[in-house]
N, C-alpha and C positions, 0 to 999 in steps of 0.2 A: 576309408573314403576321406581321412584328415590328412594321408599322405598326399594324395592324389593332386586335394584342395588346395594344399600348397606349391606343389609343383605348377599347377595352372596361373596360381597366381605369381610365381618367380617369371614365367615364361610370356606373363602380359605387357605388351611393349607400355614404356610409359608415357603420360600424355605430355604432348610439345606447346602445351596452353601457353606455360611460361614463356617458353622461349616467341612463340607467335606474338604474344603481346608486345615482347622486347622489339624483336624484328619491327613491328607495326610502326611502335613508339618512334623507330627511328626514323619514320617515315616511309620504308619498301614495301613494296606491294606484298600480300599473302600467296598471292598466286604461287602454287607449286611446293608451299610450306609443307612441311607433314603436321598431321594430327596426332600422330605416335612416333615415337622414335623409330629408326631404320637404320639396318647394317650402314657402319661408316667405311666401307672399303673406297669408297670413291673420294675419300678426303684425301688431299694432298699438304696439307699444313698440319691441320689437327687430328690428333691420337685417333686412329681407325677403330674406333669401338661403337658401340649402340648411340647415336646421335640425332639431334633433330636438324641437323644444317645439311642441307644440300649442296652439291657443288657450285651452282649458281650462288646460294648462300653465304658460302665460304669465299668465295671473289668478292662479293658485296661487301664483306663484314671486313675482308682484307683490305680492299678500297679504303674502306670506312675509317680504319686504325689507322691507315697511312695519312688521309687528310686529317684526321685529330691531333695526330701526333705533331706532323707538320704544323698545324694549329698552336698545340701546345708551347713548340719552341720559338714561331715568329712570335705569340703573346708574352712570351718572358723575355723575347730581344726587343718587343714594343715597352717592356715596362723599364728595361735599362736605357734604352732610349729616350723614353720621356724625365728619366733621371738627369742624362747627359746634356739634353735640351734646357731642361730647369735650370742647370748650371750653368750653360751657355748664355742663356737671357738673362737670369742674375746679373753675373760679370758684365756683360755688353750694355748693359743698361746703367750699370755702376760706371763702367768704363768711359762710356761717352758720355756720362752724365758728367761727370768729373771733366772730360775735356769741354765740355758745353759752358761749365761754369767758368773755366780758367777764360776761356775766350768772350764771354759776357763781362767778366771782371775787367778784362784790358779796353773793351771797348767803351764800359762805363765810364772807366776811370780818364782815359787819355783824351774821349771826346769832354767828359767835362773839363779836362783843363785845358784842352789845345783847339776845341771846338771844329772850326774849318778845315784846321791846316791838319788836324788828325783825318778829316771825312776826304780832303786831297789823297792821302797818303794811305788810307785804311785797305786799298788791296794787297799792298805788301803783308800787312798782320793774317788779312784773311787770306790771303795764298797759304801762307804757313800753315797755319791749322785745318785749312783743307786738305793739304798736302799729309799731314801728321793723320787725319781721319781716314785717306784713300789707303795710306799703309799699313793703318792699323785692319783695316776694311780687306785687305790682303793684295794690293794693287802694285804693280813692280814699280815701285817707289823707293830711291835711293835716299835713307833716312842723312846721309851724312853730305850728298849735293843739295838735297833739301836746305838743310839748315847753310850751309855756305851759301846757298845761292838767296836766302831770307839776308844775312849780313852783308851780303853785297848789294843788294838793291836798297837796304836801308840806309846803306853808307852814301849810296849814290843820292837817294831823296834829299838825305839830310844835309848831306854837303853842297847840295844843289841850292837849299834854301837859307844856307847860313853862311855862305862863302861871302866874301866880300862884294860888293853890289857893282864897285867899278871893273869888274870882270866880266867877260861874257863866255858862258859855258856850254859847247858844243856836246852834241852825243857822244862823241868820240873822246874828248875828253873825261865827262862824267864813266867812262864805259874804263878809261884808265885809272880812275880816281877806285871805283869798287875795285879791280884788281889788285889793290893796297890793302884789302882788309887783313889778309893774313901776313903780309911782311910788317905793316906800320901800326897794325893791332889799335884801331881807332876805338875801339870798343871795352878795351882792356883784357882781362883774363876770362871777363863772361862768355865771350862764345867758347874757348876753349875747356873752359871749366863745365859747361853747360850740355857741350856734344855728346859725350859720354856718356851722362845721366840720360838725356832724352833718348838716346838710342836703345841702352839696357833697359829702360821702363818698357817702350815702345816693341822692342825685338820679343821682350819675354811676353808683355801682353799678346800681341799677334800669336806666337807660336802656341800660348795656352791656349787660346777661344780655338785656334787649326785644331790643334790638340783633342778636344770636347768635338769639334765638328768629325774628324778622321775616324777617334773614336765610334760614333755613332753611324757613320756609314760603315764601319767595319760590323758591326751591330746585325746593321740591316743584310747587309749581304749574305753575311755566314746565316741567320735565322732562315734564308729563303732558300737554301742550299736545300734541293729535293732529297727525300728518301730513298735508300737502295732499294733494289727487289728482295735481296737478304736480310735489310731491314723491315722491310713491309711483312715479310714472313712471320720474323721473330715479332714483332708488334702485334700480329693477328692472335700468334699462339700464346702471347702475352695477355690481352684483353679482351678477348671474344670466343677463342676456343673454350672457356670455362661456360659460356652459355652452351656451344654447341655440346657438350657433355651434360649438360644438365647443373654443372655446376655454379649458376651465375651470382650465388651469394657468397662463393668461395673467393678471398682475394688473393693475387700473386703473392708469392713470399719476397720478403724484404731483398734478401740476395739476388735472387732470379731475377728481381725489376731491375736491380744494378746492375747485373749482368748484360741484359738486356739494352738498357740505355747507354752504359759506356761504352758498348760496341756500336752502338746506332751515332753517337754522339763522338768517336773516338778521334775524328780528325778536328771537330769544333773544338776538344779539350789541348789539342796541341798548337791551340794561340794561345795557350797560358801564360807561359812564359814570355814571350814579347809582349803579351797585355799586361803582365806586372810590370814588367820593364818599362812600360809606355807609364803606367800609373806612377808607378817610383820616381819616375822623373818630372812628372807633371805636379805632384805634391811637392818638388824640390822648387820648380818654378813658381808655384802657389805661394811657397813659403819666402822666394826671394822677393815679392812683391813688397815685403815690408823691411826688407834690409835699407841700411841707412844710407843713403837719401831713400825714403820708401816712395813706391810709385806716384800716390796722391802727392804728397810735397814735391814732387818734380813737376807733375803736370800744371798743379794750382799756383805753382810759384813763377811759373815762365812769365807772366807781367811783371810781377817786380824785378826778375832780370834783365827783362829787357830794358825795364826803366834806369836800371842802374848803369846797363851799358850806354844809353842816352847820355846821362848825366856825366859819363866819364867822358866821354866826347867832346860834352859841352864845356868841361873843367880844363881840355887839352885841346882846344880847337885851333889856338894859334901855333900850337907847336905841330900839329897834324898837318894845318894846311902848309906850312913851312915845308914838311915831308914832302907833301904831295908835289908843290912846284919842283921839287927837286926830281922827282920820279917822272913828274909828268909834264914839267914845264910851265911857264908862267903861262897861264890864260891871255887871250887878247882883251884890251881895254876898252868897256864897252863906252859907247857915245854919252849914253846920260847914266847919271848916277841916282839911286833912289834913295829916299830919307830913311830913317830909322838909325841912323848914327847913335841917338843918346840911349835907346834899347839894348844896341849892341854895347853898350860901355857899361851895364849894370854888372855887378859881378854878384856871385852868388856863393852864401856862406855855408861849405860844406858841412858844418855842424849840423845844421838845419835837416839834413836829409837822414840824423842818425834816428832808428828804431829800436825798440826794446821789445824782444820776442818772449811772451810770458805764456807757454803751452796751457790750454784747461784741461783736465782731468780726462774730457771725454774725446780728445783729440785722439784721431785714429781708430775709434772705433767701429765706424762703418768697413774700413779696408780690415780689422779684425774680423769682423763679421764674416765676411765675405771669404777671407781665407780659412777659418775655422768650418763654414759652411763646406764649403768645396770640399775640403780635405777630409771631411769626416762623410758626404757622400762617395769621394773615390774610392777611400779604405772599403767603404761597403762591397764595391762592385770590383774587388781587385782580385777574388777567387771566383769569379760570377762562372766561367767556361770548367773549371774542374768540380763545382759545385752542382753544375745545371743538371746531372744525372738524378742525385739524391732528389734534389727538387722538384723534379718531374714524378719520381717515385713518388715522392709524399703528396702530389697532386689528387684530386677525386677522382681522375679518371685511374692513374695507376699508383693505390695505395699501397704500402706493402705490408705485410703480415710477416709474424715467427713462427716459429714451433714445425708442428707434423699436422697443420691445421688451413694449411693455406694450399693454392694452387703453385705447381711445381713445373710446370709445363705439358704433364702428362696426367696426373691426378692429385687429389688432395692427400698431401705427404708431404714430409721434410724437403728442403733445399740441400743439396749436398754439397755440391761443386764451390769452389773458394771464390771470392769476390775478385775480380782481375783491376790491374791500375789502369791509372789514366793515359790516354793518348795512344795512337795508330799502334806504336810498336807494342803496346802492352796487352793488344787482342789477339795475338798469334793462338793462345789456346782459347778462345773464348766459347765454353761448351753452346752459346745460344746465337750466335750471330757469326756468320763466315763471313771474312772480311780477307781481303787481299793487301796485306799490309806493306807491300811493294808499289802499290799504286794510290797515293794519296789524292785527295780530293784538289784540284787544282784551282777552282775557285777561292777555298779556304787558304791555300798556300800563297796565292797574290794576296791576299789580306793580311796573311802573317808579315809578306814584304813590306806592305803599308805601314804596317803598327812599328816597323825597324827602323824606315825611312822619319816615321812622324816623331819616334824616340830619340834618333840621331839631331833632327833639328830641335827639340827643346834643350839636347844638352849642349849645343852650340848655343843657345839663347840663354843658358844660364852664366855663359862664359861673355853674355856682350854680342856674340857673332852675328851679323844679320843672316838670313836665310834667305832662300828661293823656295818658294813653293808652289812653283809653275808645275810639278811635274805631278805633284798630288791633286791638282786642280783638275789635271788629265783624267785621273780616275773617278774622281767623287762628282763634279761637275755633269749637269745633262742628265741626272739619273732619274728623276722626276718624282724623285721622294724628299727633294729638300725643299728649303726657302731660302731666298736672297732677302737676308735683315738688314736694317740700318738706314741711313736716310736715301741711299741708291748702293746699287750693286758697280761695282768696278766694271768699266769696260775693256778694260785692259788687266793681264794678271788673273789670277785666280779667284773664283767668287767664294763666299763663306755660306756655306750650304748646313742647314742643320735638320735634324729630322721631322716631321712634321707630326705633332701632337698638340694636344688641345691643354695641356700642361700649363699651370698658372705662374707666374711669377712671385718667388716667397720671399723677396726681399725687395723693400722699397727704399732708394736712397733719400736719406734725410733732408729736409728742406734746408737745413742751415750745415751746409759741407765743411767737414773740418777736416785735416788733417795732421798725420803721424810725424812725429820728429822733432828735432832741433832746429829743421831749419826755420824760414820765415813764412808766418804762415799769410798768404795775401788775401786783401778785401778793398773794394774800391778806395774807403775810404783812406786806407794807409799808403795806398797810390798815390793821392791827391798830392802831397806836399811835393814828392818825388818829381810828379809830372809837369806840376805848375813852374818849376826849375826848369823842365827841359821844356817849357813853352818860351823862354829868353831864346835857347837855342835856335829853332825854329822860326823865331820871327826876325832873327839876324839878317 
């Protein structure tokens, strides 16, 4: 009787109560779900032993495994996007604040010394800063032309208010004067010295934020690539077939999980080479911000360099006027003459303009913080695409286990196959996922090309070469996933787009901005002596 009893117990189907509870907990109806195990010949993905899953359940759980896996990839991508967005916002806040402070310094200093004379000519300076902002934001602005136009307009205005009053200056004559900027060098060496420094600073800054933007867009698009049918089968087998076999508590073998993930993320792993190239180049650009002269020194010293240029012209007005008369001819004598000859006779002692620069121990700290923080974050994400399979296997959904007490795709036993390498070509012998290595995902191939293009632009920026972002904007703008940042979006040229996140800014620019380097640190109080001298020029 005992032997017969054992046979009856062995042949009694096991209860499916655990599976029914699990299935219901996922939000699915229990209609058609077996009460006890049934034969599994109908299963097309899971092993065909006794099972608690019907064909409909297998299909439902297969679709669920696909959605959950795609959700995991998107969530990992959102985390990376958030980090890139944080770096973007931090640097953008720092750079725009630096530019705003530079302009305020110029406005306050010039207005204090020149009063209404500055107010009448303020658009010349305002337009310069507006064009610099537009360039930084990605507009099709030529930096060299912007700077040349500024000096030409400034020369025209200064010559108009400082020329001898017995002459009438027509618009055509003033235009001729403006054209002498390069040949007669009325502002000395300042324009020639400033141009490469300003160009290098702004090219580097614009390419850097564009690199962060393009990186975020690549992550977003790649993270939305749907799972293939073959990978859907592999994920079902990895995650939910243990439930159908009554082994819900048994976790997947670590190497089994890695092979599934490496196969399903093979195309994404092919981003690795160009992704690392981009990160390496961005690290070089970030490091270049502190090269002498540093970005903050260049931008914050703009007001004092403009002041030096004005003073140089004041000291050489007679020589320059004589050369202008030779180049443009002598203007027509006016009918009446204005007063003010006494002020024009005043001479300025050049020694009074001398200033001694004593750098503070804290100068440059904000810029160094920016470089240190962004470099640290970039290095952390450098191996993202090849580390993603292991990261997902370590997640709560697919936690790997070792030894012979794990799910190997068929039963609770050791997993014997070796782990595949990274990338599509390495999956030719993947035992878990059927992949045609001759058919790469085209969306991901397009993003690899975007990484190459952006890396090339960054390398150009390292050499101070201006770059055109138009073709990148064609790909990233209008995607519906970004945001337009800054005071306003450029109406022409590419927009700056960053991923939507709620991440907060981790760096707040200090109230008292200091600059790093051996150049002159510009403050309104320092500019006052220089600009008081420039007043004489503008009142002549």
